[in-house]
VEXFI-58501 format. One line per 5 residues: number of its first residue (from 1); their letters; for each residue z, x, y of N, C-alpha, C. Coordinates in nm, 3 decimals, padded with zeros to 5 digits, always signed. Example, Ala and Ser with C-alpha at 12.3 -4.5 7.8 and 13.67 -1.06 7.14 Angstrom:
BEGIN
1 = as = +00.780:+01.319:-00.569:+00.780:+01.230:-00.450:+00.780:+01.320:-00.330; +00.708:+01.285:-00.225:+00.714:+01.367:-00.106:+00.787:+01.290:+00.003
This chain:
BEGIN
1 = mkklv = +00.638:+04.514:-00.271:+00.541:+04.571:-00.183:+00.557:+04.723:-00.179; +00.684:+04.770:-00.181:+00.708:+04.914:-00.180:+00.651:+04.979:-00.305; +00.663:+04.908:-00.420:+00.608:+04.962:-00.544:+00.457:+04.974:-00.536; +00.392:+04.877:-00.472:+00.248:+04.879:-00.458:+00.205:+04.997:-00.372; +00.274:+05.018:-00.261:+00.241:+05.130:-00.173:+00.263:+05.263:-00.246
6 = sslll = +00.374:+05.272:-00.320:+00.401:+05.394:-00.396:+00.293:+05.419:-00.500; +00.249:+05.312:-00.567:+00.143:+05.325:-00.667:+00.013:+05.371:-00.603; -00.016:+05.314:-00.486:-00.139:+05.355:-00.415:-00.136:+05.502:-00.378; -00.022:+05.546:-00.325:-00.010:+05.687:-00.286:-00.019:+05.779:-00.407; +00.051:+05.744:-00.514:+00.050:+05.825:-00.634:-00.090:+05.834:-00.693
11 = sslla = -00.159:+05.720:-00.698:-00.292:+05.721:-00.758:-00.390:+05.800:-00.673; -00.377:+05.793:-00.540:-00.469:+05.869:-00.456:-00.443:+06.019:-00.470; -00.316:+06.056:-00.485:-00.285:+06.198:-00.508:-00.340:+06.245:-00.642; -00.317:+06.164:-00.746:-00.366:+06.201:-00.878:-00.518:+06.201:-00.883; -00.579:+06.104:-00.817:-00.725:+06.099:-00.816:-00.781:+06.220:-00.744
16 = gsafa = -00.717:+06.258:-00.632:-00.764:+06.376:-00.559:-00.754:+06.502:-00.642; -00.643:+06.518:-00.713:-00.627:+06.637:-00.796:-00.720:+06.631:-00.917; -00.745:+06.511:-00.966:-00.835:+06.497:-01.081:-00.977:+06.535:-01.042; -01.023:+06.487:-00.926:-01.159:+06.518:-00.884:-01.173:+06.664:-00.844; -01.068:+06.721:-00.788:-01.072:+06.862:-00.750:-01.084:+06.950:-00.874
21 = amdgt = -01.024:+06.905:-00.984:-01.025:+06.986:-01.105:-01.147:+06.959:-01.193; -01.234:+06.867:-01.158:-01.346:+06.830:-01.243:-01.469:+06.917:-01.213; -01.456:+07.044:-01.228:-01.570:+07.132:-01.203:-01.636:+07.176:-01.333; -01.596:+07.115:-01.443:-01.658:+07.146:-01.572:-01.587:+07.256:-01.648; -01.493:+07.327:-01.586:-01.423:+07.435:-01.654:-01.287:+07.393:-01.707
26 = npyda = -01.239:+07.280:-01.666:-01.108:+07.233:-01.706:-01.119:+07.150:-01.834; -01.043:+07.185:-01.937:-01.052:+07.109:-02.062:-00.991:+06.969:-02.051; -00.921:+06.940:-01.942:-00.856:+06.811:-01.924:-00.937:+06.715:-01.837; -01.064:+06.746:-01.809:-01.146:+06.661:-01.723:-01.153:+06.517:-01.775; -01.174:+06.500:-01.902:-01.186:+06.365:-01.959:-01.053:+06.290:-01.946
31 = dfarm = -00.941:+06.361:-01.966:-00.810:+06.298:-01.952:-00.785:+06.253:-01.807; -00.822:+06.341:-01.712:-00.806:+06.304:-01.571:-00.895:+06.184:-01.536; -01.013:+06.179:-01.588:-01.104:+06.067:-01.561:-01.046:+05.937:-01.617; -00.991:+05.941:-01.737:-00.929:+05.822:-01.796:-00.806:+05.779:-01.716; -00.727:+05.876:-01.673:-00.608:+05.846:-01.595:-00.648:+05.784:-01.460
36 = nqyfn = -00.751:+05.836:-01.399:-00.800:+05.783:-01.273:-00.848:+05.639:-01.291; -00.921:+05.613:-01.400:-00.969:+05.479:-01.428:-00.850:+05.384:-01.451; -00.749:+05.431:-01.520:-00.630:+05.349:-01.545:-00.561:+05.313:-01.413; -00.540:+05.412:-01.326:-00.473:+05.385:-01.199:-00.555:+05.293:-01.111; -00.686:+05.309:-01.110:-00.771:+05.220:-01.031:-00.761:+05.076:-01.081
41 = slies = -00.760:+05.057:-01.213:-00.748:+04.921:-01.267:-00.610:+04.863:-01.239; -00.508:+04.947:-01.241:-00.371:+04.903:-01.212:-00.361:+04.856:-01.067; -00.417:+04.933:-00.975:-00.414:+04.896:-00.833:-00.493:+04.769:-00.810; -00.610:+04.760:-00.871:-00.693:+04.641:-00.853:-00.623:+04.516:-00.906; -00.555:+04.528:-01.018:-00.486:+04.411:-01.074:-00.370:+04.368:-00.985
46 = hlsss = -00.303:+04.462:-00.919:-00.192:+04.428:-00.830:-00.244:+04.368:-00.700; -00.358:+04.418:-00.652:-00.412:+04.365:-00.527:-00.465:+04.224:-00.543; -00.499:+04.186:-00.663:-00.550:+04.050:-00.684:-00.445:+03.958:-00.745; -00.321:+04.005:-00.753:-00.217:+03.921:-00.814:-00.184:+03.803:-00.723; -00.141:+03.694:-00.784:-00.110:+03.574:-00.705:+00.007:+03.598:-00.610
51 = alnnf = +00.101:+03.682:-00.648:+00.216:+03.709:-00.560:+00.172:+03.773:-00.429; +00.074:+03.864:-00.435:+00.026:+03.929:-00.314:-00.065:+03.835:-00.236; -00.150:+03.760:-00.305:-00.240:+03.666:-00.237:-00.165:+03.556:-00.168; -00.050:+03.518:-00.219:+00.026:+03.407:-00.163:+00.146:+03.454:-00.083; +00.135:+03.574:-00.029:+00.244:+03.632:+00.048:+00.283:+03.543:+00.166
56 = syprt = +00.185:+03.480:+00.230:+00.213:+03.397:+00.347:+00.206:+03.248:+00.316; +00.223:+03.211:+00.189:+00.216:+03.070:+00.151:+00.341:+02.998:+00.197; +00.334:+02.880:+00.249:+00.214:+02.804:+00.279:+00.154:+02.846:+00.413; +00.024:+02.829:+00.425:-00.044:+02.858:+00.551:+00.014:+02.765:+00.657; +00.029:+02.817:+00.779:+00.100:+02.745:+00.883:+00.027:+02.755:+01.016
61 = diqda = +00.019:+02.642:+01.087:-00.029:+02.639:+01.225:+00.092:+02.609:+01.313; +00.106:+02.684:+01.422:+00.215:+02.660:+01.516:+00.153:+02.639:+01.654; +00.184:+02.525:+01.713:+00.131:+02.492:+01.844:+00.246:+02.483:+01.942; +00.236:+02.555:+02.053:+00.339:+02.552:+02.157:+00.284:+02.470:+02.273; +00.308:+02.338:+02.269:+00.264:+02.249:+02.375:+00.364:+02.253:+02.490
66 = kdkii = +00.330:+02.186:+02.597:+00.415:+02.189:+02.716:+00.554:+02.132:+02.689; +00.559:+02.020:+02.615:+00.686:+01.952:+02.595:+00.737:+01.951:+02.451; +00.665:+02.020:+02.359:+00.707:+02.019:+02.220:+00.644:+02.136:+02.143; +00.705:+02.163:+02.028:+00.652:+02.261:+01.932:+00.602:+02.179:+01.813; +00.480:+02.208:+01.767:+00.425:+02.137:+01.652:+00.391:+02.240:+01.544
71 = lkfdl = +00.449:+02.222:+01.427:+00.423:+02.310:+01.313:+00.353:+02.228:+01.206; +00.248:+02.284:+01.148:+00.178:+02.218:+01.038:+00.175:+02.313:+00.920; +00.223:+02.266:+00.805:+00.227:+02.344:+00.683:+00.127:+02.285:+00.583; +00.040:+02.369:+00.530:-00.057:+02.326:+00.430:+00.011:+02.327:+00.294; +00.045:+02.209:+00.244:+00.118:+02.196:+00.118:+00.038:+02.112:+00.018
76 = agvdk = -00.092:+02.136:+00.011:-00.177:+02.061:-00.082:-00.126:+02.079:-00.224; -00.109:+01.967:-00.293:-00.064:+01.971:-00.432:+00.085:+01.978:-00.451; +00.161:+01.982:-00.342:+00.308:+01.987:-00.352:+00.361:+01.845:-00.339; +00.447:+01.807:-00.433:+00.509:+01.674:-00.430:+00.615:+01.671:-00.320; +00.618:+01.562:-00.247:+00.711:+01.546:-00.135:+00.857:+01.568:-00.177
81 = knikl = +00.892:+01.526:-00.299:+01.031:+01.540:-00.345:+01.068:+01.686:-00.374; +00.969:+01.776:-00.379:+00.995:+01.918:-00.405:+00.996:+02.002:-00.277; +01.010:+01.936:-00.162:+01.010:+02.005:-00.032:+01.147:+01.988:+00.033; +01.204:+02.097:+00.083:+01.331:+02.094:+00.156:+01.310:+02.166:+00.289; +01.350:+02.101:+00.397:+01.335:+02.155:+00.531:+01.473:+02.161:+00.595
86 = siddn = +01.505:+02.274:+00.656:+01.635:+02.288:+00.722:+01.621:+02.371:+00.849; +01.719:+02.356:+00.938:+01.724:+02.437:+01.060:+01.870:+02.477:+01.080; +01.891:+02.605:+01.109:+02.029:+02.652:+01.123:+02.067:+02.667:+01.271; +02.189:+02.715:+01.295:+02.241:+02.729:+01.431:+02.165:+02.833:+01.513; +02.096:+02.924:+01.446:+02.020:+03.027:+01.515:+01.875:+02.986:+01.542
91 = kiltl = +01.846:+02.856:+01.523:+01.714:+02.798:+01.547:+01.608:+02.855:+01.451; +01.648:+02.879:+01.327:+01.554:+02.924:+01.225:+01.521:+02.805:+01.136; +01.395:+02.768:+01.136:+01.346:+02.658:+01.053:+01.305:+02.716:+00.919; +01.360:+02.663:+00.810:+01.330:+02.713:+00.676:+01.269:+02.602:+00.593; +01.155:+02.634:+00.533:+01.086:+02.543:+00.443:+01.093:+02.602:+00.304
96 = kgekk = +01.148:+02.525:+00.209:+01.156:+02.568:+00.070:+01.090:+02.462:-00.015; +01.035:+02.504:-00.127:+00.976:+02.406:-00.215:+00.922:+02.468:-00.341; +00.853:+02.384:-00.417:+00.793:+02.431:-00.541:+00.666:+02.351:-00.566; +00.563:+02.423:-00.604:+00.436:+02.360:-00.642:+00.424:+02.378:-00.793; +00.426:+02.264:-00.863:+00.425:+02.269:-01.010:+00.285:+02.242:-01.064
101 = eskee = +00.252:+02.313:-01.173:+00.127:+02.288:-01.242:+00.142:+02.163:-01.327; +00.038:+02.083:-01.330:+00.046:+01.958:-01.407:+00.044:+01.983:-01.556; -00.023:+02.088:-01.599:-00.024:+02.122:-01.741:-00.035:+02.274:-01.754; +00.016:+02.325:-01.861:+00.013:+02.469:-01.888:-00.127:+02.506:-01.936; -00.188:+02.605:-01.870:-00.321:+02.648:-01.910:-00.315:+02.795:-01.949
106 = kskdf = -00.397:+02.831:-02.046:-00.398:+02.968:-02.093:-00.469:+03.056:-01.991; -00.403:+03.164:-01.949:-00.461:+03.249:-01.847:-00.583:+03.324:-01.899; -00.598:+03.339:-02.029:-00.713:+03.411:-02.081:-00.843:+03.332:-02.064; -00.832:+03.201:-02.039:-00.951:+03.118:-02.017:-01.006:+03.133:-01.876; -00.926:+03.186:-01.784:-00.967:+03.195:-01.644:-01.048:+03.321:-01.619
111 = vkkei = -01.150:+03.308:-01.536:-01.222:+03.424:-01.485:-01.148:+03.473:-01.361; -01.100:+03.379:-01.282:-01.023:+03.411:-01.163:-00.924:+03.298:-01.139; -00.803:+03.330:-01.098:-00.701:+03.229:-01.075:-00.636:+03.258:-00.941; -00.665:+03.176:-00.839:-00.614:+03.197:-00.705:-00.519:+03.088:-00.658; -00.517:+02.975:-00.725:-00.431:+02.865:-00.681:-00.286:+02.902:-00.710
116 = fygef = -00.205:+02.890:-00.607:-00.064:+02.928:-00.618:+00.017:+02.815:-00.681; +00.102:+02.851:-00.777:+00.200:+02.760:-00.835:+00.332:+02.834:-00.839; +00.440:+02.763:-00.814:+00.572:+02.825:-00.820:+00.654:+02.791:-00.696; +00.768:+02.858:-00.685:+00.858:+02.835:-00.572:+00.810:+02.912:-00.451; +00.839:+02.860:-00.333:+00.803:+02.927:-00.210:+00.912:+02.903:-00.106
121 = qkaiq = +00.913:+02.988:-00.006:+01.006:+02.975:+00.106:+00.942:+03.039:+00.228; +00.955:+02.974:+00.341:+00.904:+03.029:+00.466:+01.004:+02.998:+00.576; +01.037:+03.098:+00.655:+01.132:+03.083:+00.766:+01.062:+03.118:+00.897; +01.084:+03.034:+00.998:+01.021:+03.054:+01.128:+01.127:+03.048:+01.236; +01.131:+03.152:+01.319:+01.224:+03.154:+01.433:+01.168:+03.068:+01.544
126 = lpeni = +01.244:+02.968:+01.585:+01.203:+02.878:+01.692:+01.266:+02.922:+01.824; +01.209:+02.880:+01.936:+01.268:+02.918:+02.065:+01.401:+02.847:+02.088; +01.477:+02.896:+02.183:+01.610:+02.840:+02.213:+01.601:+02.701:+02.275; +01.494:+02.672:+02.347:+01.487:+02.548:+02.424:+01.425:+02.432:+02.345; +01.478:+02.406:+02.225:+01.431:+02.292:+02.147:+01.547:+02.196:+02.123
131 = deskl = +01.512:+02.071:+02.099:+01.613:+01.970:+02.068:+01.597:+01.930:+01.921; +01.666:+02.002:+01.834:+01.650:+01.976:+01.690:+01.702:+01.840:+01.647; +01.783:+01.775:+01.730:+01.832:+01.642:+01.696:+01.720:+01.537:+01.703; +01.611:+01.568:+01.772:+01.498:+01.476:+01.785:+01.377:+01.523:+01.704; +01.399:+01.611:+01.610:+01.292:+01.664:+01.525:+01.231:+01.550:+01.442
136 = etkfe = +01.099:+01.548:+01.430:+01.030:+01.446:+01.352:+00.941:+01.515:+01.249; +00.930:+01.453:+01.131:+00.843:+01.507:+01.026:+00.748:+01.398:+00.978; +00.632:+01.442:+00.931:+00.534:+01.352:+00.871:+00.461:+01.430:+00.762; +00.455:+01.373:+00.642:+00.385:+01.437:+00.530:+00.270:+01.347:+00.490; +00.148:+01.395:+00.516:+00.030:+01.314:+00.491:-00.086:+01.402:+00.446
141 = ngilt = -00.148:+01.363:+00.336:-00.264:+01.434:+00.281:-00.237:+01.583:+00.258; -00.117:+01.616:+00.213:-00.083:+01.754:+00.183:-00.047:+01.839:+00.303; -00.037:+01.778:+00.420:+00.001:+01.851:+00.542:+00.137:+01.799:+00.589; +00.234:+01.889:+00.599:+00.364:+01.855:+00.656:+00.360:+01.893:+00.804; +00.378:+01.793:+00.889:+00.380:+01.815:+01.034:+00.523:+01.799:+01.083
146 = vtipk = +00.571:+01.901:+01.153:+00.705:+01.900:+01.211:+00.688:+01.908:+01.362; +00.742:+01.808:+01.432:+00.733:+01.804:+01.578:+00.874:+01.813:+01.635; +00.893:+01.911:+01.724:+01.026:+01.933:+01.782:+01.012:+01.933:+01.934; +01.076:+01.837:+02.002:+01.067:+01.835:+02.148:+01.140:+01.954:+02.210; +01.087:+01.997:+02.323:+01.151:+02.105:+02.399:+01.250:+02.046:+02.498
151 = teikk = +01.350:+02.125:+02.532:+01.444:+02.086:+02.637:+01.415:+02.173:+02.757; +01.475:+02.135:+02.867:+01.456:+02.214:+02.989:+01.529:+02.348:+02.975; +01.462:+02.451:+03.016:+01.524:+02.585:+03.010:+01.628:+02.594:+03.121; +01.749:+02.624:+03.079:+01.856:+02.637:+03.177:+01.847:+02.773:+03.243; +01.830:+02.768:+03.374:+01.822:+02.892:+03.450:+01.964:+02.938:+03.483
156 = pkaki = +01.990:+03.065:+03.463:+02.125:+03.113:+03.492:+02.155:+03.101:+03.643; +02.272:+03.050:+03.669:+02.313:+03.036:+03.808:+02.387:+03.161:+03.851; +02.350:+03.209:+03.966:+02.417:+03.328:+04.019:+02.522:+03.283:+04.120; +02.637:+03.334:+04.101:+02.747:+03.301:+04.194:+02.750:+03.413:+04.300; +02.748:+03.372:+04.423:+02.752:+03.471:+04.532:+02.897:+03.514:+04.553
161 = ipik = +02.915:+03.642:+04.549:+03.049:+03.698:+04.565:+03.059:+03.758:+04.706; +03.153:+03.709:+04.781:+03.168:+03.763:+04.917:+03.222:+03.907:+04.913; +03.171:+03.987:+04.999:+03.216:+04.127:+05.007:+03.315:+04.136:+05.125; +03.432:+04.190:+05.100:+03.537:+04.198:+05.203:+03.545:+04.335:+05.261
């Protein structure tokens, strides 16, 4: 992402200097125009790359109900055996997996390719008042549903200290 931002800044600076110098007196006008076209195509190709489009893959719905947290992950096309779900001591739920292509296709045949294939990982910080021992999962029609019951929030007890 940092490289993309750096490329954007560099290209905007170069484009600005290229257009400022294109008054017809500069012998490098054609070179600046070609360079500007190159940077624009470079930026466009990065903005439409699958890595950037799938930055938040898988899409997730999180519902905070009164007595439970419900998470739904859109995992269309992902085989159940390629999904791993874990929760650590800090109440971070981590979903890892891989979506595999059924056959190798030549990218030159595509006009546009937006379907994500490859490994993915998503981590979600859960609240402290959950009971992960009663966590339930269901994988149906490409949707992984994770239901985690909430526990009662323990209110801190204040001890009254007598003043002498």
